[in-house]
N, C-alpha and C positions, 0 to 999 in steps of 0.2 A: 835331624828330623828323619832322615832316610833310614836310620837304624832303629827307629822306635815303632812299636805297634800302636795302631789306633785304639784308644780305650773307649771312646764314646763318639756317637754320630748325632748331629743335630741338623735341623733345617736351617737354623739361623744362629749365629754367634754374635752377640752385641758386646763391643768393647767400650765401656763407659756407662755409668749408672747415674749421670746427671739428668737434667730435664730432657735432653734430646733422646738418650737411650731409654729413659722411662716412658716418654711419650710414645715412642715406637712400641715398647713392650705393652703398654696399656691399650693401644689400638689394634694390636695384632690379633688375628684369629686364634682361638684356643686350639685349633687343629694342628698348629705347628709345634714342633719340639724346639725350645729356645733356651740357650744358655747366655746369661748376661754376667760379665765380669767387671770388676773395678779394682784398681790397686789400693784404694783407700779402705779404711775401716769406718763404717757409718755408725752414727751420724758424724759428719765431718764439716769443717769450715770451708768457705769458698771466698776468695778475694773479690767480692761483688757487692754493689750497693743494695741489691735486693729490692728492686723496684719493678712492679708489674704494670705494663701498659695495656690498653684496651685489647690489642690483638692476643695477648696472653690470656686475658680474662675470658675472651670468647671461646678459647679452647677449653678452659677449665670450668666454664659456667655450669656444666652438668655434673660436676663433681662436688661433693660436700666438703669444702675446705674447712678444716678445723680451726678454731680460734687461736690455737697455740702457734700457728705459722705466721700470724700477723704481728708486726711491731707497732708501737705507738709513736706518733699518730698513725692511724690505719690508712688515711688518705692524705696525700701531700700535694701541694702546689709547687710548680717548678719556677724558681727565680733564676734567670740567667744574668750573671754579673760580669761585666767586661771591665777589667782594671786598666786595659790599654786605652780605652776610649772613655773611661769614667761614666759608664752607662749601666743601668740595670732595668730589666723588664720582666714582667710576670707572664709566663707562657700559659695559654689556655688549657694545655694538657694536664690532666689529673693523673696521679700515680698512686698505686696501691703499694703499701710499705710492708715487706715481709722479711723474716729472718731466713737467710739462705740455708743455714744449717737445718732448721726445722722444716722449711719448704721442701728441700731436696729429699729429706728423710721420709716425709709424708708421701711424696711421689714414688719413692722406692718401695715403700710398704704396699702401695697399691699394685705396683708391678710384680711384686713377689707372689701375688695371688695367681699370676698367669705364666710366669717364667721361672726357671731355675736360676738362682743368683748365687754367685760366689764372690765374696769380698776378699780384700787383701790378696788378689790374684792379678798377675800381670801378664800381658801379651809379650812373649819372647820372640816369636818368629811366625811367619806364615808363608805358604807357597800354594799357588793355584795349580792344580793338577787336573787330569782328565776326569777323575772321579769326584772332584770337588775341591774345596779349599782345605788344606791341611794346616791346622793351627796349633802351635806349641805354646802352652800356657804354663805358668809356675805358681804354685801355692805351697806355702810352708816349706820352701826349698825343694819341693818335688815338682819335676817337669812332667807334664801330661800332654799327649798328642790327641787332638780331637779332629773330626772331619765335619765340614758343614757345606751347605750349598751357597750360603751368603755370609760374608763377613761384614759386619756393620761397624764403621768407625764413628763412634760418638764420644771420642776420647779427647775432646777439647781442641783449643786453638793450635797447640803444638803436637797435634795428632801424629803418632808414629806410623799409622796406616797411611795417612795422607802423604807423609814424607817419602814413603816407599813407592806409592803409585803415582805421585806427582812431584818428582824430585826437582823439576825445572821451576817450580813456583818460587817467586821472590817476594812474598808478602812481607811488609814491615810488621815488626812486633813491638809492642809497648809493654813495659812492666807496670801492671796495675798494683799500686802499693797503697795500703790504707791502715789507719790505726783507729781502734775503738777507744774513746776517752770518756771519762766522767768530767762534766763541766757544769758549773753553776749558771752559765750563760745559756739562754734558750733562743732558738730560731723559729719557734712556733711550729706551724704545720707547713713549713716550707722545706724543700731541698734546694741547695744552691749548686748550680753549675757555674764555675768560675773560670774565666778566660784571661790568660796572661802569658804573652809570648816569651817573657823572661823565664817562665817555668817550663812551658811546653807549647807545642802547636796543636794541642788537643784541648783538654780542659781538666780541671780539678773539681772536687765535690765535697760538700758537707751534707750529711743526712742524719736526721734525728732517729734514734732507735731506743725508745723508752727511756731508761735511765742513762743511756749512753748516747754518744754522737760519733758518727764515722767521719773522719777526715781522710780523703784519698786523692790520688793524682795518677795520671798516665805519664810515664817517663819513657821516651824512646829508648829501645834497647841499645846499649852501647854508651848512653849518656851516664853521667854520674848520678845515680838514683838517690843516694843519700843526701847529697848537697841540694839537688833540685827539690826533693821532698821537704828538707829542712827549710829551704827558702819559702816554700808554700806555707808551712806551719808558722814561720815567723810573721809572714804577711797577714795570715788569719788572726794571729794574736794581736798584731798592731791595729788592724782595721776593725775587727769585730770584738776584740777582747775575749776570744774563745781560746781557752787552754785548759789543761787539766791532766790528771794522772792517766797514763796509758794502761788500758786493760788488756789489750792484745794487739798484735801486729799481723798483717796478712799481705801476701804478695804473690803474683802469678803473671805469666805471659799471656798477652791477648793479641790476636792478629787485628790489623786494621786494613781492610781491602780498599785500595784506591783506584782499582779498575775492575770491571766485571769479569775480566779474564782470570782473575785470581780465584774465582769460585770454582771448586772442583767437586762434583757430585758423586764421582766414583769411576771405577774402571773395572771391566771384567766382572768378577763376582764380589767386588768390594763396593759398598755404598757408604757415602759420607753424609753425616747429619750435623746440624748446628754449627758450632765454631770449627769443627773439623773440616767442614765444607767451606769455611770462611764466611758463613752467614752471621755477620756481626755488623751492626750499624756503625759506619765509620765516623758519624758525627756525635753519637751519644754513647757508643760502646755497648748498647743494649743488645743482648743476645738471647735472652730467655724466650721471647716470642718466636724468634726464628728457630730456636731449638724445638719448641713445642710444635710449631707448624711443619717443620721439615720431618720431624718424627712421625706425625700423623700422615703426611704425604707418603712417606716410605711405607708405612703400615698399609695404607690403602692400595698402593702399588703391589705389595707382596700378597695381600689378601685376594686381589682380583686377577692379577696376572703374574703368578709366581715365576714362571719361566722367562718372563720378559720384564722383570720388575725394575731394573735400572733405567731402561728407556722410558717406562711409564712414570717413574719417579722424576726423571729429568723434565718430562713434559709438565708434570704437576707443579714443579718448582719454578717454572718460567715467571709467574708473578712475583715470587720472592727475589729472583735474580733482577727483575726489573725494578723492584723496590730498592734493592741495594744500590743499583745504578743511580736512582734519584737521590739517595742519601749521600752518595759520593759527591755529587755536585754541591749539596748543602755543606758537606764537610770541608770541601775546598774553599768555600766562601768564608766559613767560620775560622779557618786557619789563618787568614789574612786580616789584620786589624782594620784596614780600610774597608774591605768588603763586609766584614763582620758588622761594622757600624750600620751598614744599610740593611743587613738581615735583621738585626735586632730592632731597628726602627720600624720595619714592616710588621714584626711580631707585636710591637707595642700598640699598633693601630687597632 
């Protein structure tokens, strides 16, 4: 980096064009010069169930969401199935069913109206200096050095920016693995969250997606992913008669915070959003709402107090941190079959 000349200067460089990065981009003032990069080529797939909760819909309510981002059935009810205790309950929560590939691409297209976007571009290195953050990026095998006031980490749970500024963090990671299958068996307008400690201490899922069905599971990093996921599929076939031809397979790492101390919102001129900040529900794995809300919070901080944006952002995120803390307690209860039985009994009332 020291031998390179700065080719461009920006007020803000955003790494990651998922919901967190795009939320920030869409709420930022047009007065800023902004570069957003992502290593992927869009539209791209994401190992996610694609379910929107009320908190996400509140952020998106003033946007004209096109029909093509929704999957069928558009609205789903949540059925929590406990194979350890032979229980099942229907949660009052309603979920909106979207295709993550289409949903993320739509958010990106909105963002491109306000920021400069570069796909298939990766972050190579960065260093904070007196005149700003020097950021080395690479596109088409060409390395480019740019300078910015703020570097935004919206690069997911395994964020390279987070690992640089918070190397002491010891968050557990799970492999989120799922398969899209064609099956003659229908589960109607339900999504299933399935609890079975023989498979994991988290949960597995089945979600209808039009002509397809997603079967997925969280497997603790380091465990035998193949055998655990195959065990889940075998049980689904035996208990529900659900099986079919696999259309595609997806997998990715996801953090699961079990203490509020694992949340890192940034340091110096680096600000972290969404999963990069460890904003993920530890009981449901839901991260879209936290991505959208943290992105909006960061935009408001940058718009109103640019020189003191990180501290303003931290203040605005206090309710999100508190929410994660509450979800940690629920996650701990759901991890233990005996405690889970009591949790599900309360939900059923």
